[in-house]
All heavy atoms as TSV, in Angstrom:
chain	resi	resn	atom	element	x	y	z
A	1	MET	N	N	8.030	26.407	1.798
A	1	MET	CA	C	7.971	24.861	1.874
A	1	MET	C	C	7.209	24.264	0.816
A	1	MET	O	O	6.215	24.741	0.443
A	1	MET	CB	C	7.283	24.717	3.293
A	1	MET	CG	C	6.951	23.233	3.650
A	1	MET	SD	S	6.190	23.147	5.178
A	1	MET	CE	C	6.072	21.306	5.269
A	2	GLU	N	N	7.868	23.200	0.315
A	2	GLU	CA	C	7.374	22.509	-0.876
A	2	GLU	C	C	6.095	21.647	-0.255
A	2	GLU	O	O	6.159	21.007	0.831
A	2	GLU	CB	C	8.254	21.623	-1.355
A	2	GLU	CG	C	7.831	20.842	-2.565
A	2	GLU	CD	C	8.834	19.896	-3.129
A	2	GLU	OE1	O	10.053	20.058	-2.837
A	2	GLU	OE2	O	8.501	19.028	-3.827
A	3	LYS	N	N	4.997	21.656	-1.039
A	3	LYS	CA	C	3.858	21.038	-0.833
A	3	LYS	C	C	4.062	19.407	-1.077
A	3	LYS	O	O	4.323	19.223	-2.355
A	3	LYS	CB	C	2.549	21.525	-1.368
A	3	LYS	CG	C	1.327	20.854	-0.975
A	3	LYS	CD	C	0.023	21.477	-1.333
A	3	LYS	CE	C	-0.074	22.026	-2.716
A	3	LYS	NZ	N	-1.374	22.455	-3.072
A	4	THR	N	N	3.967	18.572	-0.140
A	4	THR	CA	C	3.989	17.181	-0.478
A	4	THR	C	C	2.622	16.489	-0.144
A	4	THR	O	O	1.779	17.146	0.463
A	4	THR	CB	C	5.055	16.518	0.445
A	4	THR	OG1	O	4.571	16.651	1.867
A	4	THR	CG2	C	6.489	17.052	0.248
A	5	TYR	N	N	2.592	15.249	-0.489
A	5	TYR	CA	C	1.344	14.539	-0.234
A	5	TYR	C	C	1.060	14.540	1.314
A	5	TYR	O	O	-0.059	14.790	1.793
A	5	TYR	CB	C	1.430	13.020	-0.759
A	5	TYR	CG	C	0.141	12.246	-0.453
A	5	TYR	CD1	C	-0.988	12.284	-1.156
A	5	TYR	CD2	C	0.340	11.293	0.675
A	5	TYR	CE1	C	-2.050	11.573	-0.822
A	5	TYR	CE2	C	-0.798	10.534	0.940
A	5	TYR	CZ	C	-1.970	10.728	0.277
A	5	TYR	OH	O	-3.031	9.939	0.568
A	6	GLU	N	N	2.116	14.223	2.002
A	6	GLU	CA	C	2.088	14.083	3.419
A	6	GLU	C	C	1.700	15.510	4.068
A	6	GLU	O	O	0.828	15.491	5.000
A	6	GLU	CB	C	3.520	13.578	3.973
A	6	GLU	CG	C	3.725	12.148	3.718
A	6	GLU	CD	C	4.247	11.953	2.289
A	6	GLU	OE1	O	4.624	12.907	1.562
A	6	GLU	OE2	O	4.366	10.778	1.798
A	7	SER	N	N	2.288	16.558	3.655
A	7	SER	CA	C	1.924	17.850	4.294
A	7	SER	C	C	0.565	18.271	3.977
A	7	SER	O	O	-0.143	18.850	4.786
A	7	SER	CB	C	2.952	18.874	3.849
A	7	SER	OG	O	2.982	19.175	2.423
A	8	ALA	N	N	-0.023	17.927	2.633
A	8	ALA	CA	C	-1.210	18.153	2.293
A	8	ALA	C	C	-2.244	17.312	3.153
A	8	ALA	O	O	-3.298	17.962	3.579
A	8	ALA	CB	C	-1.519	17.877	0.851
A	9	MET	N	N	-1.960	16.107	3.364
A	9	MET	CA	C	-2.854	15.313	4.121
A	9	MET	C	C	-2.811	15.751	5.707
A	9	MET	O	O	-3.853	15.847	6.271
A	9	MET	CB	C	-2.435	13.797	4.027
A	9	MET	CG	C	-2.727	13.208	2.825
A	9	MET	SD	S	-4.612	13.049	2.470
A	9	MET	CE	C	-5.062	11.950	3.788
A	10	LYS	N	N	-1.728	16.177	6.130
A	10	LYS	CA	C	-1.681	16.681	7.511
A	10	LYS	C	C	-2.611	17.975	7.512
A	10	LYS	O	O	-3.353	18.027	8.619
A	10	LYS	CB	C	-0.246	17.094	7.981
A	10	LYS	CG	C	-0.228	17.498	9.304
A	10	LYS	CD	C	1.356	17.776	9.652
A	10	LYS	CE	C	1.398	18.327	11.231
A	10	LYS	NZ	N	2.701	18.814	11.487
A	11	ARG	N	N	-2.425	18.771	6.674
A	11	ARG	CA	C	-3.280	20.065	6.748
A	11	ARG	C	C	-4.782	19.795	6.599
A	11	ARG	O	O	-5.586	20.356	7.160
A	11	ARG	CB	C	-2.819	21.166	5.687
A	11	ARG	CG	C	-3.624	22.276	5.561
A	11	ARG	CD	C	-3.538	23.105	6.760
A	11	ARG	NE	N	-4.430	24.367	6.692
A	11	ARG	CZ	C	-5.067	24.964	7.755
A	11	ARG	NH1	N	-4.769	24.449	8.911
A	11	ARG	NH2	N	-5.758	26.004	7.438
A	12	LEU	N	N	-5.019	18.841	5.748
A	12	LEU	CA	C	-6.382	18.344	5.426
A	12	LEU	C	C	-7.040	17.834	6.752
A	12	LEU	O	O	-8.115	18.226	7.175
A	12	LEU	CB	C	-6.499	17.349	4.439
A	12	LEU	CG	C	-7.883	17.053	3.921
A	12	LEU	CD1	C	-8.679	18.195	3.433
A	12	LEU	CD2	C	-7.775	16.088	2.779
A	13	ALA	N	N	-6.218	16.993	7.531
A	13	ALA	CA	C	-6.742	16.592	8.901
A	13	ALA	C	C	-6.937	17.733	9.790
A	13	ALA	O	O	-7.965	17.590	10.550
A	13	ALA	CB	C	-5.693	15.594	9.321
A	14	GLU	N	N	-6.033	18.725	9.785
A	14	GLU	CA	C	-6.262	19.846	10.615
A	14	GLU	C	C	-7.630	20.593	10.282
A	14	GLU	O	O	-8.294	21.031	11.238
A	14	GLU	CB	C	-5.158	20.719	10.492
A	14	GLU	CG	C	-3.789	20.302	11.129
A	14	GLU	CD	C	-2.604	21.283	10.709
A	14	GLU	OE1	O	-2.818	22.278	10.028
A	14	GLU	OE2	O	-1.407	20.912	11.110
A	15	ILE	N	N	-7.863	20.707	8.964
A	15	ILE	CA	C	-9.046	21.360	8.569
A	15	ILE	C	C	-10.353	20.663	9.059
A	15	ILE	O	O	-11.234	21.144	9.522
A	15	ILE	CB	C	-8.901	21.571	7.076
A	15	ILE	CG1	C	-7.920	22.725	6.698
A	15	ILE	CG2	C	-10.397	22.112	6.540
A	15	ILE	CD1	C	-7.700	22.785	5.229
A	16	VAL	N	N	-10.329	19.380	8.933
A	16	VAL	CA	C	-11.375	18.479	9.167
A	16	VAL	C	C	-11.658	18.631	10.724
A	16	VAL	O	O	-12.842	18.756	11.232
A	16	VAL	CB	C	-11.199	17.046	8.695
A	16	VAL	CG1	C	-12.160	16.062	9.374
A	16	VAL	CG2	C	-11.270	16.893	7.212
A	17	GLY	N	N	-10.595	18.614	11.464
A	17	GLY	CA	C	-10.700	18.695	12.926
A	17	GLY	C	C	-11.389	19.959	13.257
A	17	GLY	O	O	-12.170	20.053	14.171
A	18	LYS	N	N	-10.907	21.157	12.711
A	18	LYS	CA	C	-11.391	22.496	12.950
A	18	LYS	C	C	-12.886	22.502	12.643
A	18	LYS	O	O	-13.783	23.061	13.399
A	18	LYS	CB	C	-10.609	23.514	12.310
A	18	LYS	CG	C	-9.380	23.882	12.906
A	18	LYS	CD	C	-8.745	25.013	12.027
A	18	LYS	CE	C	-7.343	25.407	12.798
A	18	LYS	NZ	N	-6.898	26.642	12.253
A	19	LEU	N	N	-13.240	21.969	11.431
A	19	LEU	CA	C	-14.613	22.028	10.973
A	19	LEU	C	C	-15.580	21.252	11.933
A	19	LEU	O	O	-16.677	21.503	12.106
A	19	LEU	CB	C	-14.732	21.616	9.562
A	19	LEU	CG	C	-14.160	22.561	8.530
A	19	LEU	CD1	C	-14.115	21.949	7.129
A	19	LEU	CD2	C	-14.950	23.897	8.453
A	20	GLU	N	N	-15.039	20.093	12.410
A	20	GLU	CA	C	-15.803	19.198	13.217
A	20	GLU	C	C	-15.878	19.675	14.714
A	20	GLU	O	O	-16.930	19.444	15.386
A	20	GLU	CB	C	-15.267	17.803	13.295
A	20	GLU	CG	C	-15.416	17.090	11.985
A	20	GLU	CD	C	-14.834	15.679	12.072
A	20	GLU	OE1	O	-13.932	15.311	12.837
A	20	GLU	OE2	O	-15.287	14.861	11.162
A	21	ASN	N	N	-14.829	20.407	15.254
A	21	ASN	CA	C	-14.738	20.510	16.657
A	21	ASN	C	C	-14.739	21.967	17.086
A	21	ASN	O	O	-14.935	22.286	18.314
A	21	ASN	CB	C	-13.409	19.832	17.171
A	21	ASN	CG	C	-13.477	18.395	16.979
A	21	ASN	OD1	O	-14.418	17.654	17.171
A	21	ASN	ND2	N	-12.289	17.832	16.542
A	22	GLU	N	N	-14.729	22.920	16.225
A	22	GLU	CA	C	-14.697	24.283	16.541
A	22	GLU	C	C	-16.008	25.046	16.176
A	22	GLU	O	O	-16.571	24.620	15.069
A	22	GLU	CB	C	-13.497	24.950	15.935
A	22	GLU	CG	C	-12.160	24.467	16.628
A	22	GLU	CD	C	-10.926	25.174	16.172
A	22	GLU	OE1	O	-11.122	26.397	15.677
A	22	GLU	OE2	O	-9.714	24.617	16.221
A	23	THR	N	N	-16.321	25.997	16.851
A	23	THR	CA	C	-17.432	26.871	16.417
A	23	THR	C	C	-16.825	27.935	15.564
A	23	THR	O	O	-16.175	28.869	16.063
A	23	THR	CB	C	-18.098	27.516	17.617
A	23	THR	OG1	O	-18.611	26.435	18.458
A	23	THR	CG2	C	-19.291	28.270	17.345
A	24	LEU	N	N	-16.975	27.948	14.317
A	24	LEU	CA	C	-16.460	28.898	13.507
A	24	LEU	C	C	-17.639	29.692	12.731
A	24	LEU	O	O	-18.677	29.114	12.550
A	24	LEU	CB	C	-15.721	28.167	12.224
A	24	LEU	CG	C	-14.614	27.307	12.707
A	24	LEU	CD1	C	-14.054	26.368	11.641
A	24	LEU	CD2	C	-13.531	28.067	13.381
A	25	ASP	N	N	-17.355	30.877	12.377
A	25	ASP	CA	C	-18.371	31.707	11.675
A	25	ASP	C	C	-18.416	31.095	10.176
A	25	ASP	O	O	-17.574	30.370	9.784
A	25	ASP	CB	C	-18.071	33.158	11.651
A	25	ASP	CG	C	-16.832	33.670	10.978
A	25	ASP	OD1	O	-16.377	32.903	10.074
A	25	ASP	OD2	O	-16.318	34.582	11.465
A	26	LEU	N	N	-19.460	31.415	9.522
A	26	LEU	CA	C	-19.810	30.979	8.171
A	26	LEU	C	C	-18.519	31.211	7.284
A	26	LEU	O	O	-18.162	30.404	6.480
A	26	LEU	CB	C	-21.029	31.506	7.671
A	26	LEU	CG	C	-21.395	31.084	6.122
A	26	LEU	CD1	C	-21.629	29.528	6.205
A	26	LEU	CD2	C	-22.670	31.681	5.785
A	27	GLN	N	N	-18.141	32.448	7.301
A	27	GLN	CA	C	-16.871	32.890	6.295
A	27	GLN	C	C	-15.773	31.988	6.516
A	27	GLN	O	O	-15.127	31.417	5.630
A	27	GLN	CB	C	-16.585	34.334	6.506
A	27	GLN	CG	C	-15.882	34.975	5.412
A	27	GLN	CD	C	-16.711	34.888	4.103
A	27	GLN	OE1	O	-17.904	34.840	4.037
A	27	GLN	NE2	N	-15.945	35.040	3.029
A	28	GLU	N	N	-15.349	31.846	7.834
A	28	GLU	CA	C	-14.218	30.913	8.209
A	28	GLU	C	C	-14.407	29.456	7.778
A	28	GLU	O	O	-13.547	28.840	7.175
A	28	GLU	CB	C	-13.788	30.986	9.614
A	28	GLU	CG	C	-12.577	30.255	10.009
A	28	GLU	CD	C	-11.317	30.774	9.391
A	28	GLU	OE1	O	-11.166	31.948	8.891
A	28	GLU	OE2	O	-10.354	30.036	9.349
A	29	SER	N	N	-15.579	29.018	7.961
A	29	SER	CA	C	-15.868	27.625	7.525
A	29	SER	C	C	-15.865	27.429	6.011
A	29	SER	O	O	-15.294	26.467	5.644
A	29	SER	CB	C	-17.409	27.270	8.032
A	29	SER	OG	O	-17.428	27.204	9.419
A	30	LEU	N	N	-16.397	28.381	5.312
A	30	LEU	CA	C	-16.284	28.369	3.878
A	30	LEU	C	C	-14.790	28.372	3.433
A	30	LEU	O	O	-14.432	27.692	2.410
A	30	LEU	CB	C	-17.059	29.480	3.248
A	30	LEU	CG	C	-18.560	29.355	3.364
A	30	LEU	CD1	C	-19.299	30.543	2.814
A	30	LEU	CD2	C	-19.146	28.091	2.599
A	31	LYS	N	N	-14.075	29.271	4.079
A	31	LYS	CA	C	-12.631	29.315	3.624
A	31	LYS	C	C	-11.819	28.066	3.842
A	31	LYS	O	O	-11.117	27.549	3.094
A	31	LYS	CB	C	-12.029	30.484	4.476
A	31	LYS	CG	C	-10.542	30.715	4.213
A	31	LYS	CD	C	-10.061	31.871	5.087
A	31	LYS	CE	C	-8.482	31.895	4.938
A	31	LYS	NZ	N	-7.936	32.709	5.998
A	32	LEU	N	N	-12.148	27.325	4.978
A	32	LEU	CA	C	-11.502	26.118	5.313
A	32	LEU	C	C	-11.999	25.090	4.461
A	32	LEU	O	O	-11.233	24.188	3.951
A	32	LEU	CB	C	-11.813	25.776	6.832
A	32	LEU	CG	C	-10.959	26.609	7.768
A	32	LEU	CD1	C	-11.378	26.078	9.197
A	32	LEU	CD2	C	-9.427	26.373	7.616
A	33	TYR	N	N	-13.211	25.033	4.183
A	33	TYR	CA	C	-13.862	24.096	3.257
A	33	TYR	C	C	-13.256	24.107	1.826
A	33	TYR	O	O	-12.870	23.092	1.275
A	33	TYR	CB	C	-15.322	24.175	3.141
A	33	TYR	CG	C	-16.025	23.144	2.351
A	33	TYR	CD1	C	-16.272	21.905	2.760
A	33	TYR	CD2	C	-16.393	23.489	0.954
A	33	TYR	CE1	C	-16.923	20.924	2.003
A	33	TYR	CE2	C	-16.906	22.472	0.096
A	33	TYR	CZ	C	-17.199	21.295	0.631
A	33	TYR	OH	O	-17.764	20.371	-0.201
A	34	GLU	N	N	-13.088	25.378	1.291
A	34	GLU	CA	C	-12.465	25.588	0.035
A	34	GLU	C	C	-10.964	25.120	0.008
A	34	GLU	O	O	-10.574	24.399	-0.862
A	34	GLU	CB	C	-12.563	27.074	-0.379
A	34	GLU	CG	C	-11.904	27.379	-1.784
A	34	GLU	CD	C	-12.118	28.718	-2.096
A	34	GLU	OE1	O	-12.348	29.699	-1.175
A	34	GLU	OE2	O	-11.893	29.101	-3.255
A	35	GLU	N	N	-10.245	25.417	1.108
A	35	GLU	CA	C	-8.891	25.004	1.159
A	35	GLU	C	C	-8.773	23.464	1.128
A	35	GLU	O	O	-7.964	22.821	0.453
A	35	GLU	CB	C	-8.229	25.630	2.371
A	35	GLU	CG	C	-6.794	25.181	2.534
A	35	GLU	CD	C	-6.081	25.650	3.792
A	35	GLU	OE1	O	-6.822	26.505	4.520
A	35	GLU	OE2	O	-4.962	25.386	4.017
A	36	GLY	N	N	-9.721	22.835	2.014
A	36	GLY	CA	C	-9.648	21.357	1.987
A	36	GLY	C	C	-10.129	20.776	0.717
A	36	GLY	O	O	-9.504	19.663	0.430
A	37	THR	N	N	-10.913	21.301	0.039
A	37	THR	CA	C	-11.311	20.877	-1.265
A	37	THR	C	C	-10.117	20.758	-2.198
A	37	THR	O	O	-9.890	19.790	-2.885
A	37	THR	CB	C	-12.543	21.598	-1.966
A	37	THR	OG1	O	-13.629	21.433	-0.935
A	37	THR	CG2	C	-12.998	21.037	-3.215
A	38	LYS	N	N	-9.456	21.904	-2.266
A	38	LYS	CA	C	-8.206	22.023	-3.052
A	38	LYS	C	C	-7.219	21.003	-2.724
A	38	LYS	O	O	-6.528	20.381	-3.585
A	38	LYS	CB	C	-7.664	23.338	-3.032
A	38	LYS	CG	C	-8.571	24.496	-3.778
A	38	LYS	CD	C	-8.076	25.729	-3.737
A	38	LYS	CE	C	-8.974	26.799	-4.373
A	38	LYS	NZ	N	-8.407	28.146	-4.155
A	39	LEU	N	N	-6.978	20.722	-1.426
A	39	LEU	CA	C	-5.981	19.828	-0.896
A	39	LEU	C	C	-6.449	18.552	-1.278
A	39	LEU	O	O	-5.609	17.573	-1.744
A	39	LEU	CB	C	-5.805	19.956	0.660
A	39	LEU	CG	C	-5.067	21.265	1.130
A	39	LEU	CD1	C	-5.321	21.422	2.593
A	39	LEU	CD2	C	-3.694	21.191	0.787
A	40	ALA	N	N	-7.735	18.039	-1.117
A	40	ALA	CA	C	-8.147	16.756	-1.455
A	40	ALA	C	C	-8.065	16.581	-2.921
A	40	ALA	O	O	-7.619	15.323	-3.366
A	40	ALA	CB	C	-9.647	16.618	-1.144
A	41	GLU	N	N	-8.188	17.490	-3.864
A	41	GLU	CA	C	-8.030	17.320	-5.184
A	41	GLU	C	C	-6.518	17.050	-5.522
A	41	GLU	O	O	-6.181	16.276	-6.401
A	41	GLU	CB	C	-8.517	18.577	-6.019
A	41	GLU	CG	C	-9.956	18.664	-6.012
A	41	GLU	CD	C	-10.439	20.051	-6.624
A	41	GLU	OE1	O	-9.685	20.799	-6.952
A	41	GLU	OE2	O	-11.733	20.207	-6.783
A	42	TYR	N	N	-5.660	17.761	-4.811
A	42	TYR	CA	C	-4.161	17.706	-4.942
A	42	TYR	C	C	-3.785	16.347	-4.626
A	42	TYR	O	O	-2.992	15.656	-5.384
A	42	TYR	CB	C	-3.469	18.706	-4.169
A	42	TYR	CG	C	-2.034	18.605	-4.041
A	42	TYR	CD1	C	-1.161	19.063	-5.150
A	42	TYR	CD2	C	-1.456	17.920	-2.877
A	42	TYR	CE1	C	0.112	18.858	-4.999
A	42	TYR	CE2	C	-0.040	17.764	-2.913
A	42	TYR	CZ	C	0.693	18.282	-3.838
A	42	TYR	OH	O	2.149	18.055	-3.838
A	43	CYS	N	N	-4.257	15.751	-3.542
A	43	CYS	CA	C	-3.929	14.479	-2.994
A	43	CYS	C	C	-4.421	13.405	-3.906
A	43	CYS	O	O	-3.815	12.423	-4.222
A	43	CYS	CB	C	-4.451	14.231	-1.612
A	43	CYS	SG	S	-3.545	15.200	-0.379
A	44	ASN	N	N	-5.638	13.562	-4.340
A	44	ASN	CA	C	-6.225	12.582	-5.346
A	44	ASN	C	C	-5.389	12.509	-6.726
A	44	ASN	O	O	-5.204	11.412	-7.172
A	44	ASN	CB	C	-7.631	12.883	-5.619
A	44	ASN	CG	C	-8.526	12.555	-4.551
A	44	ASN	OD1	O	-8.212	11.554	-3.768
A	44	ASN	ND2	N	-9.691	13.196	-4.409
A	45	LYS	N	N	-4.891	13.638	-7.070
A	45	LYS	CA	C	-4.153	13.667	-8.224
A	45	LYS	C	C	-2.889	12.917	-8.151
A	45	LYS	O	O	-2.348	12.121	-9.048
A	45	LYS	CB	C	-3.818	15.110	-8.826
A	45	LYS	CG	C	-2.951	15.189	-10.124
A	45	LYS	CD	C	-2.823	16.529	-10.617
A	45	LYS	CE	C	-1.980	16.576	-11.885
A	45	LYS	NZ	N	-1.143	15.502	-12.200
A	46	ILE	N	N	-2.153	13.043	-6.974
A	46	ILE	CA	C	-0.877	12.411	-6.620
A	46	ILE	C	C	-1.142	11.016	-6.672
A	46	ILE	O	O	-0.475	10.162	-7.156
A	46	ILE	CB	C	-0.273	12.879	-5.401
A	46	ILE	CG1	C	0.203	14.397	-5.524
A	46	ILE	CG2	C	0.758	12.005	-4.908
A	46	ILE	CD1	C	0.751	15.119	-4.281
A	47	LEU	N	N	-2.324	10.547	-6.081
A	47	LEU	CA	C	-2.537	9.167	-5.933
A	47	LEU	C	C	-2.900	8.493	-7.372
A	47	LEU	O	O	-2.519	7.397	-7.674
A	47	LEU	CB	C	-3.725	8.837	-5.016
A	47	LEU	CG	C	-3.428	9.180	-3.496
A	47	LEU	CD1	C	-4.754	8.928	-2.656
A	47	LEU	CD2	C	-2.314	8.103	-3.032
A	48	ASP	N	N	-3.614	9.292	-8.116
A	48	ASP	CA	C	-3.820	8.820	-9.558
A	48	ASP	C	C	-2.592	8.632	-10.410
A	48	ASP	O	O	-2.469	7.675	-11.079
A	48	ASP	CB	C	-4.872	9.719	-10.283
A	48	ASP	CG	C	-6.312	9.714	-9.665
A	48	ASP	OD1	O	-6.630	8.762	-8.998
A	48	ASP	OD2	O	-7.089	10.727	-9.884
A	49	ASP	N	N	-1.709	9.628	-10.103
A	49	ASP	CA	C	-0.427	9.581	-10.885
A	49	ASP	C	C	0.402	8.369	-10.419
A	49	ASP	O	O	0.948	7.666	-11.190
A	49	ASP	CB	C	0.392	10.958	-10.763
A	49	ASP	CG	C	-0.226	12.070	-11.463
A	49	ASP	OD1	O	-1.117	11.886	-12.242
A	49	ASP	OD2	O	0.172	13.225	-11.119
A	50	ALA	N	N	0.474	8.069	-9.116
A	50	ALA	CA	C	1.069	6.935	-8.652
A	50	ALA	C	C	0.480	5.605	-9.081
A	50	ALA	O	O	1.174	4.794	-9.555
A	50	ALA	CB	C	1.164	6.940	-7.062
A	51	GLU	N	N	-0.714	5.593	-9.070
A	51	GLU	CA	C	-1.565	4.410	-9.715
A	51	GLU	C	C	-1.199	4.200	-11.097
A	51	GLU	O	O	-0.792	3.086	-11.572
A	51	GLU	CB	C	-2.956	4.448	-9.488
A	51	GLU	CG	C	-3.768	3.207	-9.973
A	51	GLU	CD	C	-5.278	3.433	-9.814
A	51	GLU	OE1	O	-5.763	4.530	-9.605
A	51	GLU	OE2	O	-5.933	2.378	-9.740
A	52	GLN	N	N	-1.043	5.245	-11.912
A	52	GLN	CA	C	-0.726	5.098	-13.260
A	52	GLN	C	C	0.712	4.634	-13.485
A	52	GLN	O	O	1.048	3.725	-14.406
A	52	GLN	CB	C	-1.030	6.386	-13.955
A	52	GLN	CG	C	-0.771	6.414	-15.595
A	52	GLN	CD	C	-1.741	5.463	-16.216
A	52	GLN	OE1	O	-2.936	5.462	-15.975
A	52	GLN	NE2	N	-1.389	4.590	-17.065
A	53	LYS	N	N	1.636	5.106	-12.728
A	53	LYS	CA	C	2.978	4.699	-12.818
A	53	LYS	C	C	3.148	3.237	-12.493
A	53	LYS	O	O	3.880	2.494	-13.091
A	53	LYS	CB	C	3.836	5.437	-11.935
A	53	LYS	CG	C	4.166	6.905	-12.325
A	53	LYS	CD	C	4.969	7.684	-11.343
A	53	LYS	CE	C	5.230	9.086	-11.638
A	53	LYS	NZ	N	5.951	9.839	-10.726
A	54	ILE	N	N	2.402	2.790	-11.378
A	54	ILE	CA	C	2.342	1.356	-11.058
A	54	ILE	C	C	1.807	0.553	-12.174
A	54	ILE	O	O	2.350	-0.591	-12.505
A	54	ILE	CB	C	1.723	1.158	-9.708
A	54	ILE	CG1	C	2.409	1.677	-8.570
A	54	ILE	CG2	C	1.382	-0.369	-9.374
A	54	ILE	CD1	C	1.589	1.876	-7.286
A	55	THR	N	N	0.722	0.961	-12.766
A	55	THR	CA	C	0.236	0.208	-13.932
A	55	THR	C	C	1.134	0.063	-15.061
A	55	THR	O	O	1.388	-0.987	-15.672
A	55	THR	CB	C	-1.156	0.901	-14.419
A	55	THR	OG1	O	-2.102	0.933	-13.257
A	55	THR	CG2	C	-1.668	0.233	-15.562
A	56	ASN	N	N	1.835	1.233	-15.342
A	56	ASN	CA	C	2.830	1.289	-16.458
A	56	ASN	C	C	3.996	0.418	-16.164
A	56	ASN	O	O	4.471	-0.462	-17.052
A	56	ASN	CB	C	3.341	2.609	-16.678
A	56	ASN	CG	C	2.293	3.572	-17.295
A	56	ASN	OD1	O	1.377	3.079	-17.820
A	56	ASN	ND2	N	2.553	4.787	-17.124
A	57	ILE	N	N	4.418	0.240	-14.845
A	57	ILE	CA	C	5.570	-0.509	-14.549
A	57	ILE	C	C	5.200	-2.018	-14.749
A	57	ILE	O	O	5.855	-2.901	-15.290
A	57	ILE	CB	C	6.108	-0.285	-13.066
A	57	ILE	CG1	C	6.734	1.110	-13.122
A	57	ILE	CG2	C	6.915	-1.366	-12.545
A	57	ILE	CD1	C	6.966	1.563	-11.636
A	58	GLY	N	N	3.937	-2.406	-14.258
A	58	GLY	CA	C	3.415	-3.713	-14.345
A	58	GLY	C	C	3.274	-4.081	-15.859
A	58	GLY	O	O	3.683	-5.343	-16.258
A	59	SER	N	N	2.929	-3.255	-16.725
A	59	SER	CA	C	2.806	-3.488	-18.109
A	59	SER	C	C	4.130	-3.751	-18.750
A	59	SER	O	O	4.215	-4.556	-19.624
A	59	SER	CB	C	1.984	-2.322	-18.825
A	59	SER	OG	O	0.703	-2.262	-18.346
A	60	GLU	N	N	5.003	-2.956	-18.411
A	60	GLU	CA	C	6.411	-3.051	-18.878
A	60	GLU	C	C	7.064	-4.405	-18.441
A	60	GLU	O	O	7.646	-4.995	-19.246
A	60	GLU	CB	C	7.277	-1.854	-18.500
A	60	GLU	CG	C	6.940	-0.578	-19.106
A	60	GLU	CD	C	7.702	0.663	-18.485
A	60	GLU	OE1	O	8.516	0.453	-17.635
A	60	GLU	OE2	O	7.361	1.729	-18.921
A	61	LYS	N	N	6.786	-4.706	-17.242
A	61	LYS	CA	C	7.339	-5.971	-16.696
A	61	LYS	C	C	6.688	-7.207	-17.556
A	61	LYS	O	O	7.360	-8.044	-17.770
A	61	LYS	CB	C	7.112	-6.130	-15.261
A	61	LYS	CG	C	7.696	-7.291	-14.691
A	61	LYS	CD	C	7.542	-7.320	-13.149
A	61	LYS	CE	C	8.228	-8.642	-12.604
A	61	LYS	NZ	N	7.968	-8.704	-11.151
A	62	GLU	N	N	5.367	-7.087	-17.758
A	62	GLU	CA	C	4.761	-8.260	-18.466
A	62	GLU	C	C	5.342	-8.359	-19.948
A	62	GLU	O	O	5.412	-9.509	-20.347
A	62	GLU	CB	C	3.226	-8.019	-18.534
A	62	GLU	CG	C	2.617	-8.283	-17.205
A	62	GLU	CD	C	1.094	-7.959	-17.261
A	62	GLU	OE1	O	0.532	-7.663	-18.241
A	62	GLU	OE2	O	0.453	-8.107	-16.096
A	63	GLU	N	N	5.566	-7.285	-20.512
A	63	GLU	CA	C	6.133	-7.277	-21.863
A	63	GLU	C	C	7.512	-7.742	-21.901
A	63	GLU	O	O	7.828	-8.449	-22.922
A	63	GLU	CB	C	6.088	-5.735	-22.446
A	63	GLU	CG	C	4.726	-5.246	-22.736
A	63	GLU	CD	C	4.767	-3.862	-23.226
A	63	GLU	OE1	O	5.887	-3.138	-23.361
A	63	GLU	OE2	O	3.695	-3.266	-23.335
A	64	GLN	N	N	8.315	-7.777	-20.945
A	64	GLN	CA	C	9.599	-8.277	-20.831
A	64	GLN	C	C	9.588	-9.692	-20.686
A	64	GLN	O	O	10.593	-10.320	-21.003
A	64	GLN	CB	C	10.417	-7.495	-19.911
A	64	GLN	CG	C	10.716	-5.990	-20.055
A	64	GLN	CD	C	11.487	-5.242	-19.021
A	64	GLN	OE1	O	11.664	-5.868	-17.844
A	64	GLN	NE2	N	11.776	-4.102	-19.141
A	65	GLU	N	N	8.587	-10.071	-20.024
A	65	GLU	CA	C	8.620	-11.662	-19.898
A	65	GLU	C	C	8.223	-12.504	-21.013
A	65	GLU	O	O	7.725	-12.294	-21.917
A	65	GLU	CB	C	7.666	-11.932	-18.612
A	65	GLU	CG	C	8.119	-11.254	-17.353
A	65	GLU	CD	C	7.161	-11.580	-16.201
A	65	GLU	OE1	O	6.084	-12.046	-16.438
A	65	GLU	OE2	O	7.508	-11.151	-15.121
């Protein structure tokens, strides 16, 4: 399955829910925290890339006017 922004955010929400609501041992908590950190970085990169594309489109449009 290809990782998308939406699937990464869904998994991140699941991880947060487990960390907040379940009694986990330290090892499992650390494993989930690490996975969550990687997912958050992935999502932030996608958002940063989208923001840059929007900025570029706006700049191109201004140049054409």
